[in-house]
ZADO-1210 file (C-alpha; in nm, 4 decimals, padded with zeros to 6 digits):
<atoms>
<atom x="-00.7412" y="07.4952" z="04.7026" code="MET" pos="1"/>
<atom x="-00.9101" y="07.6405" z="04.3949" code="LYS" pos="2"/>
<atom x="-00.6106" y="07.5567" z="04.1673" code="ILE" pos="3"/>
<atom x="-00.5971" y="07.2012" z="04.2931" code="ALA" pos="4"/>
<atom x="-00.9348" y="07.1458" z="04.1913" code="ASN" pos="5"/>
<atom x="-00.8891" y="07.2886" z="03.8550" code="LEU" pos="6"/>
<atom x="-00.5937" y="07.0990" z="03.7989" code="LEU" pos="7"/>
<atom x="-00.7934" y="06.7690" z="03.8876" code="THR" pos="8"/>
<atom x="-01.0651" y="06.8697" z="03.6768" code="CYS" pos="9"/>
<atom x="-00.8410" y="06.9476" z="03.3928" code="CYS" pos="10"/>
<atom x="-00.6734" y="06.5913" z="03.4418" code="ALA" pos="11"/>
<atom x="-01.0107" y="06.4209" z="03.4577" code="VAL" pos="12"/>
<atom x="-01.1391" y="06.6064" z="03.1271" code="LEU" pos="13"/>
<atom x="-00.8067" y="06.5162" z="02.9584" code="ALA" pos="14"/>
<atom x="-00.8628" y="06.1652" z="03.0480" code="GLY" pos="15"/>
<atom x="-01.2010" y="06.1560" z="02.9106" code="LEU" pos="16"/>
<atom x="-01.1043" y="06.3344" z="02.5939" code="ALA" pos="17"/>
<atom x="-00.9086" y="06.0079" z="02.5050" code="THR" pos="18"/>
<atom x="-01.2394" y="05.8076" z="02.5576" code="ALA" pos="19"/>
<atom x="-01.3595" y="05.9060" z="02.1961" code="ARG" pos="20"/>
<atom x="-01.3930" y="05.5161" z="02.1018" code="ALA" pos="21"/>
<atom x="-01.4907" y="05.4222" z="02.4288" code="HIS" pos="22"/>
<atom x="-01.8752" y="05.5083" z="02.4385" code="ALA" pos="23"/>
<atom x="-02.1320" y="05.2753" z="02.6012" code="GLU" pos="24"/>
<atom x="-02.1849" y="04.9613" z="02.3830" code="PRO" pos="25"/>
<atom x="-02.5126" y="04.9539" z="02.1796" code="ALA" pos="26"/>
<atom x="-02.6680" y="04.7058" z="02.4041" code="ASP" pos="27"/>
<atom x="-02.6079" y="04.9099" z="02.7292" code="ALA" pos="28"/>
<atom x="-02.9685" y="05.0065" z="02.7720" code="PRO" pos="29"/>
<atom x="-03.0576" y="04.6347" z="02.7606" code="ASN" pos="30"/>
<atom x="-02.8678" y="04.6000" z="03.0894" code="ILE" pos="31"/>
<atom x="-03.0841" y="04.8433" z="03.2587" code="ALA" pos="32"/>
<atom x="-03.0862" y="04.6301" z="03.5881" code="GLY" pos="33"/>
<atom x="-03.4198" y="04.5635" z="03.7522" code="ASN" pos="34"/>
<atom x="-03.7496" y="04.7553" z="03.7633" code="GLU" pos="35"/>
<atom x="-03.6388" y="04.9180" z="04.0880" code="ASN" pos="36"/>
<atom x="-03.3592" y="05.0871" z="03.9459" code="MET" pos="37"/>
<atom x="-03.4038" y="05.4536" z="03.9675" code="PRO" pos="38"/>
<atom x="-03.3802" y="05.5300" z="03.5847" code="TRP" pos="39"/>
<atom x="-03.6434" y="05.2500" z="03.5067" code="ASN" pos="40"/>
<atom x="-03.9180" y="05.3713" z="03.7552" code="LYS" pos="41"/>
<atom x="-04.2197" y="05.5290" z="03.6046" code="GLY" pos="42"/>
<atom x="-04.0811" y="05.4600" z="03.2408" code="VAL" pos="43"/>
<atom x="-04.3208" y="05.2173" z="03.0114" code="PRO" pos="44"/>
<atom x="-04.1418" y="04.9627" z="02.7869" code="GLN" pos="45"/>
<atom x="-04.2673" y="05.1305" z="02.4899" code="ASP" pos="46"/>
<atom x="-04.1144" y="05.4535" z="02.5896" code="ILE" pos="47"/>
<atom x="-03.7924" y="05.2722" z="02.6592" code="ARG" pos="48"/>
<atom x="-03.7763" y="05.0975" z="02.3123" code="THR" pos="49"/>
<atom x="-03.8191" y="05.4507" z="02.1658" code="ILE" pos="50"/>
<atom x="-03.5631" y="05.6071" z="02.3679" code="ALA" pos="51"/>
<atom x="-03.3127" y="05.3134" z="02.3090" code="ARG" pos="52"/>
<atom x="-03.3537" y="05.3469" z="01.9116" code="ASP" pos="53"/>
<atom x="-03.2795" y="05.7181" z="01.9543" code="ALA" pos="54"/>
<atom x="-02.9708" y="05.5967" z="02.1661" code="PHE" pos="55"/>
<atom x="-02.8601" y="05.3821" z="01.8949" code="LEU" pos="56"/>
<atom x="-02.8943" y="05.6189" z="01.6232" code="GLU" pos="57"/>
<atom x="-02.6742" y="05.8289" z="01.8548" code="GLY" pos="58"/>
<atom x="-02.4205" y="05.5608" z="01.8441" code="ASN" pos="59"/>
<atom x="-02.4144" y="05.5110" z="01.4723" code="ARG" pos="60"/>
<atom x="-02.3531" y="05.9016" z="01.4259" code="LEU" pos="61"/>
<atom x="-02.0707" y="05.9132" z="01.6702" code="PHE" pos="62"/>
<atom x="-01.8805" y="05.6284" z="01.4963" code="LYS" pos="63"/>
<atom x="-01.9238" y="05.8164" z="01.1789" code="ILE" pos="64"/>
<atom x="-01.8206" y="06.0681" z="01.3312" code="PRO" pos="65"/>
<atom x="-02.1027" y="06.3172" z="01.3454" code="LEU" pos="66"/>
<atom x="-02.0702" y="06.4336" z="01.7077" code="PHE" pos="67"/>
<atom x="-02.3390" y="06.7265" z="01.6804" code="SER" pos="68"/>
<atom x="-02.5930" y="06.5023" z="01.5520" code="ARG" pos="69"/>
<atom x="-02.5044" y="06.2198" z="01.8089" code="ALA" pos="70"/>
<atom x="-02.5471" y="06.4900" z="02.0852" code="VAL" pos="71"/>
<atom x="-02.8989" y="06.5640" z="01.9354" code="GLU" pos="72"/>
<atom x="-02.9806" y="06.1867" z="01.9493" code="LYS" pos="73"/>
<atom x="-02.8658" y="06.1206" z="02.3041" code="TYR" pos="74"/>
<atom x="-03.0543" y="06.4320" z="02.4205" code="ALA" pos="75"/>
<atom x="-03.3706" y="06.2952" z="02.2504" code="GLU" pos="76"/>
<atom x="-03.3272" y="05.9590" z="02.4302" code="ALA" pos="77"/>
<atom x="-03.2628" y="06.1471" z="02.7570" code="ILE" pos="78"/>
<atom x="-03.5897" y="06.3344" z="02.6952" code="ASP" pos="79"/>
<atom x="-03.7783" y="05.9906" z="02.7315" code="LYS" pos="80"/>
<atom x="-03.5723" y="05.7674" z="02.9527" code="TRP" pos="81"/>
<atom x="-03.3143" y="05.9065" z="03.2057" code="LYS" pos="82"/>
<atom x="-03.0758" y="05.6082" z="03.1443" code="HIS" pos="83"/>
<atom x="-02.7117" y="05.6392" z="03.2440" code="PRO" pos="84"/>
<atom x="-02.5843" y="05.5148" z="02.9527" code="ALA" pos="85"/>
<atom x="-02.7568" y="05.7976" z="02.7626" code="PHE" pos="86"/>
<atom x="-02.5925" y="06.0418" z="02.9840" code="TYR" pos="87"/>
<atom x="-02.2459" y="05.8918" z="02.9544" code="PHE" pos="88"/>
<atom x="-02.2680" y="05.8868" z="02.5923" code="ASN" pos="89"/>
<atom x="-02.3779" y="06.2191" z="02.5607" code="LEU" pos="90"/>
<atom x="-02.0732" y="06.3535" z="02.7637" code="ALA" pos="91"/>
<atom x="-01.8355" y="06.1669" z="02.5490" code="ILE" pos="92"/>
<atom x="-01.9979" y="06.3437" z="02.2246" code="ALA" pos="93"/>
<atom x="-01.9767" y="06.6807" z="02.3797" code="GLN" pos="94"/>
<atom x="-01.6219" y="06.6349" z="02.4803" code="ILE" pos="95"/>
<atom x="-01.5505" y="06.5295" z="02.0988" code="ASN" pos="96"/>
<atom x="-01.7034" y="06.8467" z="01.9856" code="LEU" pos="97"/>
<atom x="-01.4558" y="07.0683" z="02.1745" code="ALA" pos="98"/>
</atoms>
């Protein structure tokens, strides 16, 4: 059972490793859903704007590619706003560091 789980994880990671050019688009945080979405609750618009700016800078660094600096920017964005796109791009950037 453990070997099967390990193989499944390896297959998923191998698939994600090919996703280098498929990070979330720059406008993804604009499609944040309504205010009832879990990641929007309690996050003021001005904080979202600051977090989105860090996310966009992470995307710019990702394209260069400067993955370690992109990771820093995505983490900075996550500290301010727990948006799923930030986590997704952080994971893709971290995979590209390996």
